[in-house]
C-alpha positions in Angstrom: 31.4 -26.3 -54.0 35.1 -25.6 -54.0 37.3 -25.9 -57.1 39.2 -28.8 -55.6 36.0 -30.7 -55.0 34.9 -30.1 -58.6 38.3 -31.3 -59.8 37.8 -34.5 -57.8 34.2 -35.1 -59.0 34.5 -34.4 -62.7 36.9 -37.4 -63.5 34.3 -39.6 -61.8 31.7 -38.3 -64.3 33.8 -39.4 -67.3 36.0 -36.3 -67.9 39.8 -36.6 -68.5 42.1 -35.6 -65.6 44.3 -33.3 -67.8 41.2 -31.5 -69.2 39.8 -31.0 -65.7 43.2 -29.7 -64.4 43.4 -27.1 -67.2 39.9 -25.6 -66.4 39.5 -22.5 -64.3 36.8 -22.1 -61.7 34.1 -20.9 -64.2 35.0 -23.7 -66.6 34.8 -26.3 -63.8 31.3 -25.0 -62.8 30.0 -25.0 -66.3 31.4 -28.5 -67.0 29.9 -29.8 -63.8 26.5 -28.2 -64.6 26.5 -29.8 -68.1 27.4 -33.2 -66.6 24.8 -32.9 -64.0 22.1 -31.8 -66.5 23.0 -34.6 -69.0 22.6 -37.5 -66.5 19.4 -36.8 -64.5 17.8 -40.2 -65.3 20.9 -42.2 -64.3 21.1 -40.5 -60.9 24.9 -41.0 -60.9 25.8 -37.4 -60.9 22.9 -36.5 -58.6 23.8 -39.3 -56.2 27.4 -38.3 -56.3 26.5 -34.7 -55.5 24.2 -35.7 -52.7 27.0 -37.9 -51.2 29.7 -35.3 -51.4 27.6 -32.3 -50.5 26.6 -33.9 -47.2 30.3 -34.5 -46.5 31.0 -30.8 -46.8 27.8 -29.9 -45.1 28.6 -32.5 -42.4 31.9 -30.8 -41.7 30.2 -27.4 -41.4 27.5 -28.9 -39.3 30.0 -30.7 -37.0 31.9 -27.4 -36.7 28.7 -25.6 -35.8 27.6 -28.4 -33.5 30.9 -28.1 -31.7 30.4 -24.4 -31.4 26.8 -24.8 -30.3 27.9 -27.4 -27.7 30.6 -25.1 -26.4 28.2 -22.2 -26.1 25.7 -24.5 -24.3 28.4 -25.6 -21.9 29.4 -22.0 -21.2 25.8 -21.0 -20.7 25.3 -23.9 -18.2 28.5 -22.9 -16.4 27.4 -19.3 -16.1 24.0 -20.4 -14.9 25.6 -22.6 -12.3 27.8 -19.8 -11.1 24.8 -17.5 -10.8 22.9 -20.1 -8.7 25.9 -20.5 -6.5 26.2 -16.7 -6.0 22.5 -16.6 -5.2 22.8 -19.5 -2.7 25.8 -17.8 -1.1 23.9 -14.5 -0.8 20.9 -16.3 0.8 23.1 -18.2 3.2 24.9 -15.0 4.2 21.6 -13.1 4.6 20.4 -16.0 6.9 23.6 -15.8 8.9 23.2 -12.1 9.3 19.6 -12.5 10.4 20.6 -15.0 13.0 23.5 -12.7 14.2 21.1 -9.7 14.5 18.6 -11.8 16.5 21.5 -13.0 18.8 22.6 -9.4 19.3 19.1 -8.2 20.0 18.6 -10.9 22.7 22.0 -10.0 24.2 21.1 -6.3 24.2 17.7 -7.0 25.9 19.4 -9.2 28.5 22.0 -6.5 29.2 19.3 -3.9 29.4 17.3 -6.1 31.8 20.3 -6.7 34.0 21.1 -3.0 34.2 17.5 -2.2 35.0 17.4 -4.8 37.7 20.7 -3.7 39.3 19.8 0.0 39.5 19.2 1.4 43.0 15.6 2.2 42.3 14.9 -1.3 41.2 16.6 -2.8 44.3 14.5 -0.6 46.6 11.3 -1.5 44.8 12.1 -5.2 45.1 12.9 -4.7 48.8 9.7 -2.8 49.4 7.6 -5.4 47.6 9.3 -8.1 49.7 8.5 -6.3 52.9 5.0 -5.6 51.8 4.3 -9.3 51.2 6.1 -10.4 54.4 5.1 -7.9 57.0 1.7 -7.9 58.6 -0.2 -4.7 58.9 0.4 -2.8 62.1 -2.6 -2.5 64.2 -3.7 0.5 66.3 -3.1 -1.4 69.5 0.1 -0.1 71.2 0.9 -3.5 72.7 1.5 -5.0 69.2 4.1 -2.3 68.3 6.9 -4.3 70.0 6.0 -7.5 68.2 5.7 -5.6 64.9 9.2 -4.0 65.4 10.8 -7.3 66.3 9.3 -9.0 63.2 10.5 -6.2 60.9 14.0 -6.6 62.3 14.1 -10.3 61.8 12.8 -10.0 58.2 15.4 -7.3 57.4 18.2 -9.5 58.6 16.8 -12.4 56.6 16.7 -10.3 53.5 20.1 -8.9 54.2 19.2 -5.4 53.4 22.0 -3.0 54.1 21.9 0.7 53.5 24.6 2.0 51.2 
């Protein structure tokens, strides 16, 4: 207990103000201890101590409660920031995955287009088309004219031009 609080309490226990003011810290403590020991049955000094000590304790507790609350708020803010960073990172990772998939599809499409436009691919398509359209030439020489005419018509229809 501080010296000021002791100076406030002792006059309430029956001591003279001038006597209390003249005492040093040690004298105040001894006087308060004597007064406290002399009146245990009345409960006056004890009750007075219990009332005043909680006030001082309450001030300390409220200070520590404020500090505890401030630390709790800071902790919650940091936790919220961490969650936001994690969410942003996950969102960015998902966007990157989508972008990679789009690029892969675009690359495959370009590769397919290049493959289909090559001269070898065009000749193969033309050969397959002719194979499916033309009938087999027989060994009969009379059918050679009909076969040649049919091949010419199909070539015009397919618009195959030599480069």
